[in-house]
Structure formats: C-alpha cells, structure tokens
N, C-alpha and C positions, 0 to 999 in steps of 0.2 A: 731602446729606440722604437719609434712607432712606424710600422710599415703600412702604407695605404696602398692596396693593389691598384696599379695604375690602369686608367682606361686606354691609354696609348702608350707606347714605348718607342720614344725617338731617341733617347740619350741614356747611355750608360757610363757610370763612373766605376772604374776597376782599380782597386788598390792592393799593393803587396809590399811586404817589407823587403823581399830579396827577389831577384831575377829568378825565374821559373815557378815561384810560388803560385802565381795567378793561373798559368796554364795547367799546373798540376791540380789545383783545387777546383778550377771552374773552366778549364779549356773546353770541354765538351759543351758546356752551357754556352760559351762564347760561339763556338762554331755553330751551334743550333740557332742561336739568336741572329747572328750575321747572315747565315744562309737564308733564314726566312724574311729578314728585313734588310734588303740592299740599301746602302746609304745610311744605315744606322750610325750615329755618332758614338764612338767609344773613347772616352778620356782615361787613359791608363797611367797611374802614378806608382812608381817603384822607388823606394826610399835608399836603396843602396845599389852599388855596382857601377855608378856612374864613372865614365872615363876609362872602364876597363873592357876586356874582352866579353865579360858577362853583359855589358850594356848592348854590345853588338849582337850577341845572341838573343838577347830579349827583344830587341827591335825586330829582328827577322822572325822570331818566332810569334810574336803578337801579330804581325802582318799576316802570317799563315793561319793563325787561330781566328782572325777577324776578316775573312775574305769579303770584299766589297764594301767595307765599313769606311766611314769617315773616322779614321783612326788618328789620335793624337797621344803620343808617348812621352812621358817625362821621367827621366831616371836621375835620382839624386845620388850623393856621395857620402851618405851616412855610414859610418863603419859598422860592419856585420857583427852582430852580438853586442853592441854597445848603445842601443837605442836609449835606455833609461838615462844615460849621460848626455843625450842629445835630444831631450824631450821638446825643447822650444823649437828646434829646427824642424823636427818631424810634425809638430803641431802646426806650425807655420805653412808647411807644404800641404797638409791636408786641408787647412782652412782656405788656402788659395785655390785649391782644386774646387772646393764646395762653392766659393764665390763665383768662379768662372764658368760652372757648368750648369747647374740646376738640373740634375739627372732624374730620370724617371725611375731608375733602378740603380742600386749600389751593390757591388760585389767586393768583399773585403774578408780578412780572417776573422775567426771568432775568439771570444775572450776565454774559452776553456782550453785554447791551445797551450801547450806547456812551453813553447819556445818564447823567451822573453820579448823578442822583436815582434813576433806575431801578435802576442798578447797585448803589447804596447799600442801598436797600430790599431788593433780591434777596439781599444779604449777609446782612441781618437776618433774612429769611424762612428762610435756611439755617440759622442759629444758633438761633432760637427754635422752629421746627418740625422738630425732628430726627427724630421718629419718625411723621411723617405722610406721606401721599400728597401731594406738592406738585407741581402742573403750572405750569410757568413760561412765561407767554405771551410773544408777540412783538408788536413795534409797528414798522410800516414808517415810515421817516423818511429824512432827507437823508444821515445817516451811513452808510447802506449796510451795517448791521450784521446783516441777517437771515442767520441760520445754517442748519444742517442739523438740524431738529427731530427728535426720537425718539418723539413720541406725537401722535395725531391724533384729533380729534373730528369725524366726518363731520357736515355740516349739511344738512338737508332743504332743498331750493331756497327753500321759502317762509320758512324761518328765516333763511337768508342775506340774502334780500330784506328781511325785516322788520329785521335788525340794520342794514342800511344806511339804511333809512328812519328808524329810531329815532335813530341817530347824527345825521342831518341834522336831525331834528325838534327834538331836545332840546339841542342845543349851538349856539345861534345865535352865540355869541361866538367860534366856531371856523370859521364858514362862508367867511370871507374868506381863509383860509389856502390856499395853492395846492394842498397835498396832501390837503385835507380835502374829498374828494368821493366820490361813490357808485362811480365807476369804480376808484378805489384800494381801497376796501373789498372789493368784489366781485372784483377782480383778484387779490388776494392769496388770497382764499378759494378762488377757481377753481384757482390754482396748487397750493395745499396740498390741494385735492380730487384733483387729478391724481396727487399722490404717494401717496394712500391709496385709490385706485380709487373715488372718489366724485365727485359733482358739485362740491360745495363742502366746506370743512373749515376748522377752526381747528387750528394746530399748536402744540405745547408742547415744552418741554425738561425732560428729567429727568436728575438727576446720578446717582441711585441708586434702584433698585427692589428690594423684597424680595418673593419669591413664596412661596405656600404651596400646593404642588401636591399635597398629601397627601389632599385631599378631606375632611379632618376639619373 
C-alpha cells in the first residue's frame, strides 16, 4: 500500500478481526490521537463478535480509548478462526468502510501476523486502502510472530498505563487467558520504547510510504 503522510488528520479508519485486537495493537495511539484532536472522527470496523458479550465489551472499550471522538463502531458476525471461508463477506465489509469514510489514517493488522484472521484482514486493507497512510499494528501471542516494525508512536507513561488499565477493565471475558495481563502489555510497550528512544511506544509496519518534501 502507499502511505502519504497527511497534512491534516481529521478521520481515522480502524479495523480489527476480533474484539480487543484494536485496543491491544493500537490503543495507546488511539488515546494519543483522540486526546490531541477533540472531535476526531474514528470509524471502527470489527469483523467478528457481533451480537455477543464481546460486542458489548468492544463498544465500551472503544468509547474509553477514543475520548471526545466522533466514534462510529460496526461489529460483524463472522466466525472466529474461519475468515478464509467467509472472504466475500469480509471483503464487502472492508470495501463498505472504504467507500463511506475517506480516512486520513488507517489502522489495521499486518500481513506478517501468523493468525489467519489477522492476516486475511491485513490483505484486504492492502487492497482496499491503496492510497492511504496505513499503520499496521502488532499483537503479541504464542505464535512468536513479532517482527521488525518500521514506525513508532511514542506513548507518554500515563498513556501506556491507561492502556493497560482499560484493557483489563473492559474485557473481563479475556482475563483468564494466561497472556492477558498488565505485564505483557507494558512489557511490549517498553521494548518498543527502547527502539525509538522513548519510555513506551506502540510499533507499526509500513509496506510503502510516499513523501512530499517539496514544502508545498
């Protein structure tokens, strides 16, 4: 995809395969953006979890992660772990978001993610948002698929702490999982912070970036 660094940032499209993916991968960035830009429009698309307690968790969590934003959330009902068999439905949902938003920034998973649902959505983001700045977030898990990211958003310590707190507060259905804890969230943020000379950070992947250095 081609990412052109926007001169203004009024609209964000945020995409996830599952409820909690987006706050785990980019929650600190969303907090940073929305606190700095009151009224920022955020269109969030989640492909699974619709009609369940997970949707309720997601809506409450995204409202907390996007304070003061003009937030629009859509949660679909694609079956978890079965996205390849529902490719047409997923593609239609992403294309509808693309047609309705015209975002200045896109947040989505990256193609190096080993989870088939994340990887499938990442491919759709690449084809649907060809002329947008797309930051592709990472999610730590047992696959050991963390790579070498190329972009970083430093997080103020209070933002990193707030991200961990909100994740634990708003997703009670996930608390029993052995990897879902404060130490994991802050540990990865600390590591990425080291890589960009900050205390904490979130990291993203970019496949292409278009620059305009003319000053025009």
